C-alpha positions in Angstrom: 35.8 84.5 -4.2 34.9 81.0 -5.4 35.9 80.3 -8.9 33.5 78.0 -10.8 35.1 75.4 -13.1 34.7 76.1 -16.8 33.3 72.6 -17.6 30.1 73.5 -19.3 26.9 72.3 -17.6 28.1 69.1 -15.9 26.4 70.2 -12.8 26.0 66.8 -11.2 29.3 65.3 -12.4 30.8 65.1 -9.0 27.7 63.6 -7.3 27.2 59.8 -7.1 24.4 58.4 -9.2 21.2 57.8 -7.2 19.4 54.5 -7.6 15.7 53.6 -7.8 16.0 51.8 -4.5 17.5 54.9 -2.8 14.5 56.9 -4.0 12.1 54.3 -2.7 13.7 54.6 0.7 13.1 58.3 0.7 9.5 57.7 -0.2 9.2 55.2 2.7 10.2 58.0 5.1 7.7 60.4 3.7 4.9 57.8 3.9 5.7 56.9 7.5 5.1 60.5 8.5 1.6 60.1 7.2 1.0 56.8 9.0 1.8 54.3 6.3 4.4 51.8 7.2 5.4 50.4 3.9 8.8 49.7 2.3 10.4 49.0 -1.0 8.1 48.4 -4.0 5.1 48.7 -1.7 6.0 52.3 -0.9 6.0 53.0 -4.6 2.7 51.2 -5.0 1.1 53.3 -2.3 1.6 56.4 -4.6 0.4 54.6 -7.7 -3.0 55.2 -9.3 -5.2 52.5 -10.9 -6.7 53.5 -14.2 -9.4 51.8 -16.3 -8.4 48.9 -18.6 -6.3 47.3 -15.9 -3.6 50.1 -16.2 -1.7 51.6 -13.4 0.1 54.9 -13.3 3.1 54.9 -11.1 4.7 57.9 -9.5 8.0 57.6 -11.3 9.1 56.2 -14.7 12.7 55.6 -15.6 14.6 55.0 -18.9 14.7 51.1 -18.9 10.9 51.0 -18.9 10.6 52.8 -22.2 8.9 50.8 -25.0 10.7 49.9 -28.2 11.8 52.5 -30.7 8.8 54.6 -31.9 10.5 55.7 -35.1 10.1 59.1 -36.9 7.0 61.1 -37.9 5.7 60.0 -41.2 7.2 56.5 -41.0 5.7 53.3 -39.6 4.5 52.7 -36.9 3.5 56.4 -37.0 3.5 56.7 -33.2 5.3 60.1 -33.5 3.0 61.4 -36.3 1.2 60.4 -39.4 3.1 62.9 -41.6 6.8 63.9 -41.7 6.1 67.6 -40.8 3.3 66.9 -38.3 1.7 70.2 -37.3 5.0 72.1 -37.4 4.1 73.8 -40.7 0.7 75.2 -39.8 -0.6 73.5 -36.7 -3.6 71.3 -36.5 -6.8 71.8 -38.6 -9.3 73.8 -36.5 -12.6 72.2 -37.2 -15.9 73.6 -35.9 -19.1 71.6 -35.6 -22.5 73.1 -36.8 -25.9 71.8 -35.8 -29.4 73.1 -36.7 -32.1 72.9 -39.4 -32.0 76.5 -40.6 -29.5 76.9 -43.5 -29.4 80.7 -43.2 -28.4 80.6 -39.5 -25.9 77.8 -40.1 -24.4 79.8 -42.9 -24.1 82.9 -40.7 -22.3 80.8 -38.1 -20.1 79.1 -40.7 -18.9 82.3 -42.2 -18.2 83.9 -38.8 -16.1 80.9 -37.9 -14.2 80.8 -41.1 -13.5 84.5 -40.9 -12.1 84.2 -37.4 -9.7 81.2 -37.3 -11.6 78.1 -38.2 -10.1 76.1 -41.0 -12.6 73.4 -41.7 -16.3 72.6 -41.1 -18.1 69.7 -39.6 -21.8 69.8 -40.6 -24.7 67.8 -39.3 -26.9 66.9 -42.3 -30.2 65.0 -42.4 -32.0 63.2 -39.6 -33.6 65.0 -36.7 -30.7 67.2 -35.8 -29.2 68.4 -39.1 -29.7 70.4 -42.2 -32.0 69.1 -44.9 -29.8 67.6 -47.5 -31.2 70.0 -50.2 -30.2 73.0 -48.0 -26.5 72.2 -48.0 -25.8 74.6 -50.9 -27.4 77.5 -49.0 -25.6 76.6 -45.8 -22.2 76.7 -47.7 -23.1 79.9 -49.6 -20.0 82.2 -49.7 -17.7 79.4 -48.5 -14.5 78.9 -50.5 -14.7 75.2 -50.9 -11.3 75.0 -52.4 -9.9 76.3 -49.2 -12.2 75.0 -46.4 -12.5 71.3 -46.1 -15.9 69.9 -45.2 -16.7 66.9 -43.0 -20.3 65.6 -43.1 -22.2 63.8 -40.4 -25.4 62.6 -42.1 -26.2 59.2 -40.4 -28.5 57.2 -42.6 -28.6 59.9 -45.3 -24.9 59.8 -45.9 -25.2 58.8 -49.5 -27.6 61.7 -50.4 -25.5 64.2 -48.4 -22.3 63.0 -50.1 -23.9 63.3 -53.5 -25.1 66.8 -52.7 -21.6 67.9 -51.6 -19.9 66.4 -54.6 -22.5 68.0 -56.8 -21.7 71.4 -55.2 -18.0 70.9 -55.9 -18.8 70.3 -59.5 -21.2 73.2 -59.7 -18.7 75.6 -58.3 -16.0 74.2 -60.5 -13.8 73.0 -57.7 -10.9 71.0 -59.2 -11.0 67.4 -57.9 -7.3 67.6 -56.8 -7.9 70.6 -54.4 -11.2 69.4 -52.9 -10.8 68.2 -49.3 -13.6 66.5 -47.4 -14.8 63.5 -45.4 -18.1 62.3 -46.6 -18.8 60.8 -43.2 -20.3 57.5 -44.2 -20.3 55.4 -41.0 -22.9 52.6 -41.2 -21.5 50.8 -38.1 -21.3 54.0 -36.1 -24.9 54.7 -37.1 -25.9 51.2 -35.9 -24.1 51.8 -32.6 -26.1 55.1 -32.2 -29.5 53.9 -33.3 -29.6 50.2 -33.5 -30.6 50.5 -37.2 -28.6 48.4 -39.7 -27.3 50.1 -42.8 -25.9 48.3 -45.9 -22.2 49.0 -46.6 -22.7 48.8 -50.3 -23.6 52.5 -50.7 -20.4 53.5 -48.8 -18.3 51.2 -50.9 -19.7 52.7 -54.1 -18.9 56.2 -52.9 -15.4 55.2 -51.9 -14.7 53.8 -55.3 -15.9 57.0 -56.9 -13.8 59.1 -54.5 -10.7 57.0 -55.0 -11.0 57.3 -58.7 -11.9 61.0 -59.1 -11.4 62.9 -55.8 -7.9 62.2 -54.4 -8.4 64.6 -51.4 -11.7 63.2 -50.3 -12.2 60.4 -47.8 -15.5 58.6 -47.7 -15.8 56.8 -44.4 -15.6 58.1 -40.9 -14.6 55.7 -38.2 -16.3 57.4 -35.3 -15.4 56.1 -31.9 -17.6 58.7 -30.1 -20.6 56.4 -29.8 -18.5 54.1 -27.6 -16.9 56.9 -25.6 -20.3 58.4 -25.0 -21.7 55.1 -23.9 -19.1 55.0 -21.0 -16.3 53.2 -22.8 -12.7 53.5 -21.6 -9.8 54.7 -23.7 -8.8 51.1 -24.7 -12.3 50.1 -25.5 -12.7 53.2 -27.7 -9.5 52.3 -29.5 -10.3 48.6 -29.8 -13.8 49.3 -31.3 -12.4 51.9 -33.7 -10.0 49.2 -34.9 -12.8 46.7 -35.3 -14.8 49.3 -37.3 -11.8 50.2 -39.5 -11.0 46.6 -40.2 -14.7 45.9 -41.1 -14.6 48.8 -43.6 -11.3 47.6 -45.1 -12.8 44.2 -45.7 -15.9 45.7 -47.4 -13.8 48.1 -49.5 -11.3 45.5 -50.7 -14.2 43.1 -51.4 -15.7 45.9 -53.4 -12.7 46.2 -55.7 -10.4 48.7 -54.0 -6.8 47.9 -53.4 -5.6 47.9 -49.8 -3.7 51.2 -50.1 -6.7 52.9 -51.7 -9.0 51.5 -49.1 -6.7 52.7 -46.2 -6.8 56.2 -47.8 -10.6 56.3 -47.6 -10.8 56.3 -43.8 -10.8 59.1 -41.2 -10.8 58.2 -37.5 -12.6 60.3 -34.8 -11.7 60.1 -31.1 -12.7 61.9 -28.0 -10.2 64.1 -26.2 -10.7 64.4 -22.5 -9.2 66.6 -19.7 -7.0 63.7 -18.7 -4.2 65.1 -20.7 -1.6 62.3 -20.5 -4.2 59.6 -21.2 -5.4 61.6 -24.2 -1.9 62.2 -25.6 -1.2 58.4 -25.2 -4.5 57.5 -26.8 -3.8 59.4 -30.1 -0.3 58.0 -30.3 -1.5 54.5 -29.5 -4.2 54.7 -32.1 -1.7 55.4 -34.9 0.5 52.6 -33.7 -2.4 50.2 -33.7 -3.7 51.1 -37.1 -0.1 50.8 -38.5 -0.2 47.2 -37.2 -3.3 46.6 -39.1 -1.8 48.0 -42.3 1.3 45.9 -41.7 -0.8 42.8 -41.4 -2.4 43.8 -44.7 1.0 43.9 -46.3 1.2 47.7 -46.7 3.0 49.1 -43.6 3.9 52.4 -45.1 0.3 53.2 -46.1 -0.9 52.9 -42.4 -0.8 56.6 -41.4 -4.1 57.2 -39.6 -6.0 60.4 -40.3 -7.3 61.6 -36.9 -10.1 64.0 -35.9 -10.2 64.8 -32.2 -13.4 66.1 -30.5 -13.4 67.3 -27.0 -15.3 64.9 -24.9 -19.1 65.4 -24.5 -19.1 63.1 -21.5 -16.9 65.5 -19.5 -19.1 68.6 -20.2 -21.3 69.8 -17.3 -24.6 71.6 -17.2 -23.9 73.3 -13.9 -21.1 75.9 -13.7 -20.6 75.5 -17.5 -17.9 78.1 -17.5 -15.5 75.5 -16.1 -16.0 73.6 -19.4 -13.7 76.2 -21.0 -10.9 74.9 -18.8 -11.7 71.3 -19.6 -11.8 71.8 -23.3 -8.6 73.8 -23.2 -6.7 70.9 -21.6 -8.4 68.4 -24.0 -7.5 70.4 -27.0 -3.9 70.8 -25.9 -3.7 67.0 -25.3 -5.1 66.2 -28.7 -2.7 68.6 -30.4 0.3 67.3 -28.5 -0.9 63.8 -29.2 -0.7 64.5 -32.9 -4.4 64.8 -34.0 -4.8 66.2 -37.5 -8.0 68.0 -36.8 -9.4 69.2 -33.5 -13.0 70.2 -32.7 -13.5 72.1 -29.4 -17.1 71.8 -28.3 -18.5 75.1 -27.0 -18.7 75.4 -23.2 -22.5 75.5 -23.4 -22.7 72.4 -25.5 -24.9 70.5 -22.9 -27.3 73.4 -22.6 -28.5 73.6 -26.2 -27.3 75.4 -29.3 -24.2 77.5 -28.6 -24.4 81.2 -28.9 -21.8 83.3 -30.8 -19.7 83.9 -27.7 -19.4 80.2 -26.9 -18.4 79.4 -30.5 -15.9 82.3 -30.4 -14.3 80.9 -27.2 -14.2 77.4 -28.7 -12.3 78.4 -31.8 -10.0 80.8 -30.0 -9.0 77.9 -27.7 -7.0 76.4 -30.6 -5.8 79.8 -31.8 -4.2 80.6 -28.4 -2.6 77.1 -28.1 -1.2 77.4 -31.7 -0.3 81.1 -32.0 0.5 82.0 -28.4 1.5 78.8 -26.7 3.2 77.5 -29.9 2.2 73.9 -29.2 2.6 72.8 -32.8 6.2 74.0 -33.3 7.7 70.7 -32.2 6.5 67.4 -33.6 5.4 64.9 -30.9 6.7 67.0 -28.0 5.7 64.3 -25.5 7.8 61.7 -27.4 10.6 60.4 -25.2 8.7 61.0 -21.9 9.2 57.9 -19.9 5.6 58.1 -18.7 4.0 58.9 -22.0 5.9 56.2 -23.9 5.0 53.5 -21.3 1.4 54.6 -21.2 1.2 54.6 -25.0 2.5 51.0 -25.0 0.3 49.7 -22.3 -2.8 51.3 -23.7 -2.0 49.9 -27.2 -1.7 46.4 -25.8 -5.0 46.7 -23.8 -6.8 48.0 -26.9 -5.4 45.3 -29.1 -6.6 42.7 -26.7 -10.2 44.0 -26.7 -10.0 44.3 -30.5 -9.2 40.6 -30.7 -12.1 39.8 -28.4 -14.4 41.6 -30.8 -12.9 39.9 -33.8 -13.3 36.5 -32.2 -17.0 37.3 -31.7 -17.4 37.7 -35.4 -16.5 41.3 -35.9 -18.0 44.6 -34.8 -21.4 44.1 -36.4 -21.9 40.8 -34.7 -20.6 42.2 -31.4 -23.0 45.1 -31.5 -26.0 42.8 -32.3 -25.1 40.2 -29.7 -24.9 42.7 -26.9 -21.2 42.1 -26.3 -20.3 45.8 -26.9 -23.2 47.2 -24.9 -22.5 44.8 -21.9 -18.8 45.6 -21.9 -19.3 49.4 -22.0 -22.1 49.2 -19.4 -19.7 47.4 -17.0 -17.0 50.0 -17.5 -19.4 52.8 -16.9 -20.9 51.2 -13.8 -17.4 51.0 -12.3 -16.7 54.6 -13.2 -20.1 55.7 -11.8 -19.0 54.3 -8.4 -15.9 56.5 -8.5 -18.0 59.5 -9.5 -20.5 58.8 -6.7 -17.7 58.6 -4.2 -16.0 61.7 -5.6 -12.9 59.7 -6.3 -13.2 61.2 -9.7 -14.1 64.8 -8.9 -16.2 67.1 -11.1 -15.3 70.7 -10.4 -18.3 72.9 -10.0 -20.6 69.9 -9.6 -19.4 67.3 -7.1 -16.7 69.6 -5.8 -17.1 73.4 -5.1 -20.6 73.7 -6.5 -22.1 77.1 -6.6 -25.8 77.0 -5.6 -26.3 80.7 -6.4 -25.2 80.5 -10.0 -27.6 81.9 -12.6 -28.5 79.3 -15.2 -27.7 80.1 -18.8 -30.6 80.1 -21.2 -30.0 78.5 -24.6 -32.2 77.5 -27.5 -32.7 73.7 -27.4 -30.4 71.7 -29.7 -32.0 69.3 -32.2 -32.5 65.9 -30.7 -29.8 63.5 -31.7 -30.2 59.9 -32.8 -31.4 57.3 -30.2 -32.2 53.7 -30.0 -28.7 52.2 -29.8 -26.0 52.6 -27.2 -26.8 55.0 -24.3 -25.3 58.4 -24.0 -23.9 59.0 -20.5 -22.5 62.1 -18.8 -20.2 62.4 -15.8 -22.5 64.8 -14.1 -25.8 62.9 -14.6 -26.3 61.6 -11.0 -25.5 65.0 -9.5 -27.6 66.7 -12.1 -30.6 64.7 -11.0 -30.1 65.7 -7.4 -29.7 69.4 -8.3 -32.8 69.2 -10.4 -34.8 68.0 -7.4 -33.4 71.0 -5.4 -34.3 73.4 -8.2 -37.9 72.1 -8.2 -38.0 72.5 -4.4 -36.7 76.1 -4.7 -39.3 76.9 -7.4 -42.1 75.4 -5.2 -41.2 76.7 -1.8 -38.9 79.7 -2.4 -35.9 78.1 -0.6 -33.6 75.2 -1.1 -33.4 72.3 1.3 -31.0 73.2 4.2 -28.7 71.4 6.6 -27.0 73.1 9.6 -23.2 72.9 9.9 -22.5 72.7 13.6 -18.8 73.6 13.7 -17.1 73.0 17.1 -14.1 74.9 18.4 -11.9 77.4 16.6 -11.6 77.7 12.8 -8.3 75.8 12.9 -10.1 72.8 14.3 -13.2 72.8 12.1 -12.5 74.5 8.8 -11.3 71.4 6.8 -14.3 69.3 7.8 -16.8 72.1 7.5 -15.5 72.9 4.0 -15.7 69.2 3.1 -19.3 68.8 4.5 -20.5 72.0 2.8 -19.1 70.9 -0.6 -20.7 67.4 -0.2 -24.2 68.6 0.6 -24.2 71.5 -1.9 -23.3 68.9 -4.6 -26.9 67.6 -4.1 -28.4 71.1 -4.0 -28.6 71.2 -0.2 -27.8 74.6 1.2 -25.2 74.2 4.0 -25.8 76.9 6.7 -22.6 77.7 8.6 -23.7 80.5 10.9 -22.5 81.1 13.5 -18.9 80.2 12.8 -18.8 78.0 15.9 -21.2 76.5 18.4 -21.1 74.7 21.7 -23.6 72.7 23.8 -25.1 76.0 25.1 -25.6 77.7 21.7 -26.2 74.8 19.3 -30.0 74.6 19.7 -30.6 78.3 19.1 -28.3 78.4 16.1 -30.0 75.3 14.6 -33.4 76.9 14.9 -32.3 80.1 13.4 -30.7 78.3 10.4 -34.1 77.1 9.0 -32.6 73.6 8.5 -34.9 70.8 7.4 -34.4 68.4 10.3 -30.7 67.7 9.7 -27.3 68.9 11.1 -23.7 67.9 10.6 -21.0 68.1 13.3 -17.7 69.5 12.0 -14.4 69.6 14.0 -11.3 67.7 15.1 -11.4 64.2 16.6 -10.3 65.7 19.9 -13.2 68.1 20.1 -15.6 65.4 19.0 -14.6 63.4 22.1 -15.2 66.5 24.2 -18.4 68.0 22.8 -20.0 65.9 20.1 -22.5 64.1 22.4 -23.7 67.2 24.2 -24.0 69.2 21.0 -25.9 66.4 19.3 -28.3 66.2 22.2 -28.9 69.9 22.0 -29.5 69.7 18.2 -32.1 66.9 18.7 -33.8 68.9 21.4 -34.2 71.7 18.9 -35.8 69.5 16.3 -33.0 67.8 14.3 -34.0 64.3 13.4 -30.7 63.3 11.9 -27.2 64.3 13.1 -24.3 63.6 10.8 -20.6 63.7 11.8 -17.9 64.7 9.3 -15.2 62.2 10.0 -14.3 58.5 10.3 -17.1 56.1 10.9 -17.1 55.1 14.5 -16.1 58.4 15.9 -18.4 59.5 18.8 -20.7 56.6 17.7 -23.1 57.1 20.6 -23.7 60.8 19.7 -24.5 60.7 16.0 -26.7 58.9 13.5 -24.6 58.8 10.3 -21.2 59.8 9.0 -20.0 61.6 5.9 -16.3 61.1 5.0 -13.9 61.1 2.1 -14.8 58.1 0.0 -18.4 57.8 1.1 -21.1 57.3 -1.6 -22.1 61.0 -1.9 -24.9 60.3 -4.4 -26.5 57.7 -2.1 -26.1 60.0 1.0 -27.6 63.0 -0.9 -30.4 61.0 -2.4 -31.4 59.8 1.1 -31.1 63.2 2.6 -33.4 64.7 0.0 -35.9 61.9 0.5 -36.0 62.4 4.2 -36.3 66.2 3.8 -39.4 65.6 1.7 -37.9 66.9 -1.6 -39.8 65.3 -4.5 -37.9 63.1 -6.9 
């Protein structure tokens, strides 16, 4: 019997240390098997992924690449958390958003949320999408305002809404030292949304009052969502939030507040996406960047940033909306791990209208499960020390700071908004991302990948219209949604969707991969892919095409070997049966004499599908 040494867990003590170069050589061998003849650093580069903002994610990070010491939670530069205990004591604040004009219905939803796990409220007040300001007391009837913090989103009516909330605190005899709220004044964010200029004087006056009499209330919200929803990258979102915060600091200090008091009047709002590592790094980088601003102002220890995370509206889809539950779960987890103080999970039906009770329940339970069952908040900054997360945090912070400086050199955020600098920069970023979405390099599950044409649409009451006139609001699914809408209209008018015939050649082992690829691609545009029978040949292709009911198009799906053997004959049979266009699923140039067009990984799916619908006579 082998006797193991009693030397603890020194499991690798007798093995020689491996080097980075040795690992690269192993990678070279793996890549050669896939046809890539690269070596050294080039082998590692082949496995790297380019991100927005000029960042690159490498396949392996090692200790020497870790950024400088990030300190401890509650101490500058606050990378590891804005407070000493982080969320370890009670987790993050679970904040639910409420829209709607009817104070009675809003109150019912508010009470249901607070009774079932929500710990703070985010209310839309004023404007076209929110409660009337004078209805705020009714909407908060029965709410223990000494226990449940309130965050307001009132746009141009922020001063009236703030006065109404402060008056309600006084009316209900809430002690100033226990009141917790964010009054939501955000003149620059409102300008970004609407193009309307608001004077900062009203916000400064409110901030002076809050600083003097309401120690737990913050006046200004630095909302980065307008820039995220306009297509901005993570670094652009951070850079513009810094520019906003600095503009507010200048106004507050010019208005008589000391720098520490001014810093205490701001709350920052960021989007949390399903890109979990980028989201974790974004919240950590945001705290580091704001600490740098506080340091430049001479008060480094007052630079802890109060953060409110909102799961990204841009990532939410209208088709297969159930998948949004998965997206928001990952985003919520990433925001919590990244150290956000408050997290709002948007309901899965957010893009369809006002959420129903079930959707709100799932949204609030997302945080509950992550906190109570997954125990994500037990450890402060659990991603801290990860070679990848630390490097990404550092690189993202530098990219954001560079853009912030660009905005400052342009005269600050207000000037950058009015000159078009911000709009042009975000539009350029979104244009590049749109290309990736169109080519399915950035997949959208249930939309551009694995769509379900037979899904039953959810019916929701329309949500109130949001503010318009400023930066655009983009969605990842918008190009595919337009295609699906054309298909839906065709279905309503004719009783059937546009169809394409999948002409699969040979056995399943030869055609399944490309048939699945082609079916996913065409269904992403609402085109029904008919794969029946399982396989065809030159003798059976014409009859199968006719029986499919296809609208003049077919796509060959098989291996390169079978294409050489059968593609030309099958294509001729399909044309004889009425097919006006024959696609081939595979590399361009394959069986070129036999086919009209190609569909392949990396092709512009949106352009292909738009052209297909046009040629099928589907109205746009």
